[in-house]
N, C-alpha and C positions, 0 to 999 in steps of 0.2 A: 796612183795618179791624183785622186781627190785630196789625199793628205798633202801632196806636193803643192797643189793649187792653193789649198788653204794656207800653207806656210808662206807661199809667195805673196798672197794677198795680205797676210799679217805683216810681212816684212815691208811691203810697199806702203801700207797704211802707217807704219811706224816712221818710215823715212819721210813721208809727206806730212807728218805731224797730226795724224788723225786719231791716234790712240792716246787717250788722256792720261796724264800723270797726276798723281795725288798732290794736293797742296794744302796748306793750313786752312782752318775754318775761317770763314768771313766773320767779321764782328757783327753782333746783333744790331738791328736797326730799331731804336726805341724813340718814339716821339711823345714825351710825357709833358704834362703841364708843370709849371713851377711848383716846387714843394713836394714833388713826387718822383721817386726813382724806382726802377725795376732792374735788378741785377741777377745774372745767373751765377749760382754757386754750387759746385759739384753736380748734384742730380736734381736741383730744383731752382725755381725762380722765386726771388725774395723781393717783397715790396716794402718800401719805406715811404711814409707820407706824413704831412702835417695838416691837421684839420683844425679849424677854428669853429667851435660849436658854442654859440651864445646861449648861456644859461641865464634865463630871465629871473627877475625877482620872484615871480610866482613859483617857479620851479625850486628856487632856493628856499622859499618859505615852506613848500611842501616837504622838502628834504629835512629841514629843521624840525618839522612836526612828525617825522618818523616814516615818511613815505619814500621807499627806495625807488630810484629811477634806473631803468634798464636801457642801455644803448647798444645798438648793433652796428658793427663794422662789417660791411658787405663788399664782396669782390665777385665780379663775373667776367668770364673770358669766353669770347665768341669767335668762331671762325666763319666769316661771311661766305656764302655760296650763292652764286648768281643763278644756278640751275635748280636750287631746292631751298628749303628753309635753312636758316643759319644754324650751325651746330654749336650747342652750348658745351664747351670743352670742360670748363671748371666753374664751380660756384663755392665760395668759402665765406664763412661768417664767424665772428667772435662776438660774444655777448659780454658786455661790461655791466656790473651792478655797482651803482653809486649810492651810498647811504651816509647817514649822519649819526654819529654816536654822541648822544647828549652828555653822557658822563665825562668823557674825555674831550668833548668839544672838537672832535676831529671828523673829517670826511674820509670815508673808506671806499676805496675803489678795488673791486674784485673782478678777476677774469681768469679763466682756465686754471683754477685752483690756487691762484696767487692773490694776496691781499696787500694793499699798500695804504698807509694812513697819511693824510695831509692836513695842515693847519687851516687852509683856506679852500674855498670852492674853486677859485681861479687856478690854484696849483693842481688840484685834482683834475680839472677840465683840461689843462695843458698836458698832463701826463696821459690822459685818455686820448687826446688828439695827436700825440706823437707816436706814430706807428713805426717800429724799427724792425727790419729784417723779418717780416711776416712771410712765412712760406705759403705761397698762394697756389702753385701748381708744380707737379713733378715734370721735370724736363722730358721724361719718356713719353708723356702724353702729347707733346707738341711735335709737329713736323718742321724740320729745318727749311728755311726759305719761304714759308707760308706766312702771310700777314694775318695777324689776329687783332681783334678789337677788345679792349678791356675797359672796365669801369669800376670805380670804388667810391664808397660814401660812408658817412657815419650819421646815424639817425637815432632819435629817441623811439623806443619800442612802446608805442602807446597802448598796445594790447596788454602790457604788463601792469598798467596803471589800475588803481581801483576804479570801479565802474563810474562813479560820479566824475572823476577826472578824465575818463575816456570821452565823455560827452564834451567836456571843455576842450579837449584836444582836437575835436572835429571842427569846432567853431572859432577857436582862439589860437592864433599863431604862437602866442607866448607859451602855450602848452605843447607845441609840436616843433621843437627845433630840429633841424637837420642840415647837413651840408649838401650842396648840390653834387650830383654825380661828377666825378673827375674822370673824364674819358680820354683814352689815348690808344695809339696803335703801336704794335711792335712786331718785328719779324725775327724769330730765333735764327741763330747762325746755322749754316749748313756746310758740310764738307763738299766743296766743289772740285771739279776736275779741271785742270789746266791743259791747254792744248800744247 
């Protein structure tokens, strides 16, 4: 008797359109500032961005005198919660080392085990500011249909400077270049059910 009642209710719900049928995933919603893109590829989200980091004459002079500069590319992903503290879902960073080789008169940019040489500081700065397909978060860590807030920036790591230059970095903006946080929101796609 109960089995027949359950079958009858299931049939009635199907006829009335109450049982959802699967449909394709909705596209992600991404609201990024100009010069920044976030794309899903296989099992991860990849970030591409363009930063303009002004390297002042003081920094160039320090480089030419043998002081390497360390820059940090930072990414943070937050899930806002109205009922509790925001959840920090992901934090990623990449450290760039920019140096000058006096013998070859070239600037060297190193990060994650790779080294590139450039004839000018402007070329090295452009290469450092052009972030391409940086894996920032695994797709499995995100919930479909949930809105996330993300931010990314590129800054000089003043803690890596020699001590006298660290004092200059506190008081002189020429010694502390950084890009402003680029903030954006995005919502990963979810498989929804159609009625």
